C-alpha positions in Angstrom: 72.6 37.6 49.0 73.3 40.9 47.2 70.7 42.2 44.8 72.6 41.0 41.7 73.1 37.5 43.2 69.3 37.4 43.7 68.8 38.4 40.1 71.1 35.7 39.0 68.9 33.2 40.8 66.0 34.2 38.6 67.7 32.4 35.6 67.2 28.6 35.8 69.8 27.6 33.3 72.5 29.1 35.5 71.9 26.3 37.9 73.2 23.8 35.3 76.5 22.1 35.7 78.6 21.0 32.7 81.2 18.4 33.6 80.6 19.2 37.2 81.3 22.9 36.7 79.0 26.0 36.4 78.6 27.5 33.0 79.8 31.0 32.2 77.4 32.5 29.6 79.0 35.5 27.8 76.9 35.4 24.6 74.0 37.6 25.6 74.5 39.9 22.6 73.3 37.0 20.6 70.7 35.5 22.9 69.8 36.6 26.4 68.9 34.0 29.0 65.3 33.8 30.3 64.2 34.5 33.8 61.5 32.4 35.5 59.2 35.4 35.5 59.0 35.4 31.7 58.8 31.6 31.5 55.9 31.6 34.1 54.0 34.3 32.2 54.2 32.3 29.0 53.3 29.0 30.6 50.3 30.7 32.2 48.9 31.4 28.7 49.5 27.8 27.6 48.1 26.3 30.8 45.2 28.7 31.6 43.9 30.4 28.5 45.5 28.9 25.3 42.9 30.4 22.9 42.7 32.9 20.0 42.9 36.6 21.0 40.6 39.0 19.2 38.5 36.3 17.6 36.6 34.1 20.1 34.2 35.7 22.5 34.3 33.0 25.1 36.1 33.3 28.4 39.4 31.9 27.3 39.4 34.1 24.2 38.7 37.1 26.3 41.5 36.4 28.6 43.9 35.8 25.7 42.8 39.1 24.1 43.3 41.0 27.4 46.7 39.6 28.1 47.8 40.3 24.5 46.6 43.9 24.7 48.2 44.4 28.1 51.6 43.2 26.8 51.4 45.8 24.0 50.7 48.5 26.7 53.6 47.3 28.8 56.0 47.5 25.9 54.8 51.0 24.9 55.5 52.1 28.4 58.9 50.4 28.3 60.2 52.6 25.4 57.8 55.5 26.1 55.8 55.3 22.9 53.0 57.8 22.6 50.4 55.1 22.4 50.2 51.3 22.4 49.1 51.3 18.7 52.7 52.4 17.8 53.9 49.0 18.9 53.8 46.3 16.2 54.6 42.7 17.1 56.9 41.0 14.6 59.0 37.9 14.5 62.3 39.7 15.2 64.2 42.9 14.6 65.0 41.7 11.1 61.3 41.6 10.1 60.8 45.0 11.7 63.6 46.4 9.5 62.3 44.7 6.4 58.7 46.1 7.0 60.1 49.6 6.9 62.5 48.9 4.1 59.7 47.5 1.9 56.6 49.4 2.9 57.7 53.0 3.6 56.7 55.3 0.7 59.8 57.2 -0.5 60.1 60.0 -3.0 61.3 58.8 -6.4 65.1 58.7 -6.9 65.7 59.9 -3.3 68.7 58.9 -1.3 68.9 56.2 1.5 71.8 56.3 4.0 73.2 53.5 6.0 76.6 52.6 7.5 79.5 50.2 7.4 78.8 49.1 11.0 75.3 47.8 10.4 74.2 44.3 11.1 73.2 42.8 7.7 69.6 43.1 8.8 70.0 46.9 9.2 71.5 47.4 5.8 70.3 44.8 3.3 66.6 45.7 3.4 67.6 49.2 2.4 70.2 48.2 -0.1 67.6 46.0 -1.8 65.0 48.8 -1.6 67.4 51.2 -3.4 68.0 48.6 -6.1 64.3 47.8 -6.5 63.1 51.4 -6.9 66.1 53.2 -8.3 67.1 55.1 -5.1 70.7 56.0 -4.5 72.4 54.7 -1.4 75.2 56.2 0.6 77.3 54.4 3.2 78.7 56.4 6.2 81.8 54.6 7.3 82.5 54.1 11.0 85.9 54.8 12.3 88.1 51.8 13.1 87.2 52.1 16.8 83.4 51.8 15.9 82.6 55.5 16.5 81.2 57.9 14.0 82.4 61.4 13.0 79.3 63.6 13.1 80.8 65.7 10.4 80.5 62.7 8.0 76.7 62.7 8.8 76.5 66.4 8.1 78.1 65.9 4.7 76.0 62.8 3.8 72.5 64.1 4.8 71.2 66.5 2.2 67.9 67.6 0.8 67.7 64.4 -1.4 67.9 62.1 1.6 64.6 60.4 2.4 65.6 57.7 4.9 68.5 56.7 7.2 69.0 53.3 8.8 71.5 53.4 11.6 72.6 50.9 14.3 72.1 52.6 17.7 74.5 50.2 19.5 76.9 48.0 17.5 76.9 44.2 18.1 80.7 44.2 17.1 82.2 47.2 18.9 79.5 47.9 21.4 79.7 51.6 20.5 76.7 53.8 20.8 75.9 56.1 17.9 75.1 59.8 18.4 71.5 59.0 17.5 69.9 62.2 18.8 72.3 64.4 16.6 71.7 62.2 13.6 67.9 62.4 14.0 68.1 66.2 14.3 70.3 66.5 11.1 67.9 64.2 9.3 64.7 66.0 10.3 66.2 69.3 9.4 66.5 67.9 5.8 63.1 66.2 5.8 64.5 62.7 6.2 63.2 59.9 8.4 65.3 57.7 10.7 65.1 54.0 11.3 67.0 53.0 14.5 68.3 49.4 14.9 67.9 49.1 18.7 68.3 45.3 18.9 71.5 45.8 21.0 70.6 49.1 22.7 67.2 48.3 24.3 68.3 45.4 26.5 71.1 47.4 28.1 70.1 51.1 28.1 66.9 53.1 28.8 65.3 53.9 25.4 62.8 56.9 25.2 61.7 57.0 21.6 60.0 60.3 22.1 63.2 61.9 23.5 65.3 60.5 20.7 62.5 61.5 18.2 63.2 58.5 16.0 60.6 57.7 13.4 61.1 53.9 13.6 62.8 51.5 16.0 63.5 47.8 15.6 63.8 45.6 18.7 64.7 41.9 19.2 62.8 40.6 22.3 65.1 37.5 22.6 68.0 39.8 23.4 66.2 41.4 26.4 65.3 38.2 28.4 62.2 37.6 26.4 61.1 34.7 24.1 62.5 33.8 20.7 60.5 34.5 17.6 59.4 37.9 18.9 60.3 41.4 17.7 58.9 44.9 17.9 58.6 47.6 15.3 58.0 51.0 16.9 56.8 53.6 14.4 55.3 57.1 14.8 51.6 56.7 14.3 51.5 59.0 11.2 54.1 56.9 9.5 52.5 53.6 10.3 49.2 55.0 9.0 50.8 56.1 5.7 52.9 53.0 4.9 51.9 50.2 2.6 50.9 46.9 4.2 53.5 44.1 4.6 51.1 41.2 4.6 47.4 40.8 3.8 44.9 38.4 5.4 43.1 37.5 8.6 43.0 40.1 11.4 44.0 42.9 9.1 40.5 43.7 7.9 37.4 45.4 9.2 35.3 44.0 6.3 35.7 42.3 3.0 32.8 43.1 0.7 31.7 41.1 -2.3 30.2 43.4 -4.9 29.4 42.6 -8.5 31.8 39.7 -8.5 34.6 41.8 -7.0 36.3 41.4 -3.5 36.7 44.8 -1.9 38.7 44.8 1.4 38.4 47.5 4.1 41.6 47.3 6.2 42.1 48.1 9.8 44.5 50.8 11.1 47.8 50.0 12.9 48.6 47.8 14.8 46.3 45.3 13.2 47.3 46.6 9.8 50.7 44.9 10.2 49.7 41.8 12.3 48.2 39.4 9.7 47.1 36.0 10.8 47.2 34.1 14.1 49.6 35.8 16.4 52.2 34.5 18.9 50.1 35.3 21.9 52.5 33.6 24.3 55.4 35.4 22.8 53.8 38.8 23.2 52.9 38.0 26.8 56.5 37.0 27.4 57.7 40.2 25.8 55.5 42.2 28.1 56.8 40.2 31.1 60.4 40.8 30.0 59.7 44.5 29.8 58.2 44.4 33.3 61.2 42.4 34.6 63.8 44.8 33.2 61.9 47.8 34.5 61.6 46.3 38.0 65.4 46.3 38.1 66.0 49.6 36.4 67.7 50.1 33.0 70.1 52.6 34.5 71.1 50.0 37.1 71.6 47.4 34.5 73.7 49.8 32.4 76.0 50.5 35.4 76.3 46.8 36.4 77.4 45.8 32.9 79.9 48.6 32.6 81.5 47.6 35.8 82.0 44.1 34.4 83.2 45.5 31.1 85.7 47.7 32.8 87.1 44.8 34.7 87.4 42.7 31.5 88.9 45.5 29.4 91.5 46.5 32.1 92.9 43.0 31.9 92.5 42.2 28.2 94.2 45.4 27.1 97.3 44.4 29.1 97.4 40.9 27.7 100.1 40.1 25.1 98.7 39.0 21.7 95.2 40.3 22.4 93.8 42.9 20.1 90.6 44.7 21.0 88.1 45.7 18.2 86.6 49.1 18.9 87.1 51.7 21.6 87.9 50.9 25.2 85.9 54.0 26.3 83.1 52.3 28.4 81.1 55.5 28.6 80.0 55.1 25.0 79.8 51.3 24.9 77.3 48.6 25.6 78.7 45.7 27.8 80.6 43.7 25.2 84.2 43.3 24.1 85.2 42.0 20.7 88.8 40.8 20.2 91.3 38.6 18.4 94.4 36.7 19.6 97.2 36.9 17.1 98.7 33.5 18.1 95.3 31.8 17.4 94.3 31.1 13.8 90.6 32.0 14.0 88.0 33.3 16.4 86.3 29.9 16.3 89.4 28.4 17.8 89.3 31.0 20.7 85.6 30.2 21.3 86.2 26.4 21.2 89.0 26.5 23.7 87.1 28.7 26.2 84.1 26.4 25.9 85.9 23.1 26.1 88.3 24.0 28.8 86.5 26.5 31.0 82.7 26.3 30.2 83.0 29.9 29.0 80.6 30.6 26.2 81.5 33.4 23.8 80.5 34.2 20.2 82.9 33.8 17.2 82.6 34.8 13.6 81.8 38.0 11.7 78.6 38.6 13.6 76.6 39.4 10.5 78.6 42.6 10.1 80.9 41.6 7.2 81.4 45.1 5.8 83.0 46.4 9.0 85.4 43.4 9.1 86.3 44.0 5.5 86.8 47.7 6.4 89.3 46.7 9.1 91.0 44.1 6.9 89.9 41.2 9.0 89.3 38.0 6.9 85.7 36.7 7.3 87.1 33.2 7.8 89.2 34.5 10.7 86.4 36.6 12.3 86.5 38.0 15.8 85.5 36.7 19.2 83.0 38.5 21.4 82.3 38.3 25.1 79.1 40.1 26.1 77.9 40.8 29.6 74.4 41.1 31.0 72.5 41.6 34.3 73.0 38.0 35.4 76.8 38.0 35.0 79.1 38.7 37.9 82.7 39.3 38.7 83.4 35.6 39.1 82.2 35.1 35.4 84.7 37.7 34.3 87.5 36.2 36.3 86.9 32.7 34.8 86.8 34.3 31.3 90.1 36.1 32.0 91.7 32.9 33.4 90.6 31.1 30.2 92.2 33.8 28.1 95.5 33.6 29.9 95.5 29.8 29.5 94.7 30.2 25.8 97.6 32.6 25.2 100.0 30.4 27.2 98.9 27.3 25.2 99.1 29.1 21.8 102.4 31.0 22.2 
């Protein structure tokens, strides 16, 4: 077997047959499949040391604490954080974005910038923060192909700007934003940058120190890890200065009771942001996912996906009635393609046909990015279809997808 065929064998669900045929999973931008290495690591927690980390001093508690801490260290290494304490475990990237949107202290009446290409989770926490505290908010529009004009950023970022929230890799167009240039422009004006890396981290190497981002939000379930796990990366000085998101157990060093008053003394990050009993198995699974992807190599994953994307785009762009959303320049794209078929009423009809007739599983809808669809004049009810590729996909998957597309066009024309 080739290396990629061996990797494909790590994913148990791909052994399933539906109506006697293998499944073709092209919805990894929504949810990545889980390798046995991650499943085994999580099961080990539940089977061998299913106890509270950081609380109980017995053997099982000690093992849970050690595994939980080790997972944080693995993830810090995965994105090259300066120290493990800059890694905050959250439920998902949405929670990570909301923590920054709610808890970061901003100058009064300052400006927040976001874009028309954001996932709702990357814009709404900041839109609501602006409404709550009287900040102004400015939207940088993406071009119709999903790219940004850096001149628009130069115009938007000024001395009044305090915070920028930008999607690093779009879940609609797959385009990768010029993050390094945006960060440099922002820092020159004294502004901070929140990078939505939910779609970037699973597919490209991320070095938070090289990009110099102030915050990064990551969804572990998109990078072969468990559901219900996210990561907030923040520079240590920002995490120290921010307000707390939740209060309660595990966030305190001591709670004094003096003269009828409760006086808390809170812990520093990461405990500051991890109130209550944690998802120990989820964190351990996140660490295992980081290990798994690193063992393959993020540059290798990037190249593999782009080869599949190139194969798909070459055919789709020549198909009558198919309209690609976003650029076809694979050098600035993550491995996904979003499209419509003008002979089919809605994207849901495309996805239903591919699923029912070919076991090909793609995403349909507006992908929680309604503003960009409105910007392009695409009705939300019509939506778009999205095929996304990952390390476990192969050329046969792409061929079956393309066969399904040809059959759809023939049936609908």
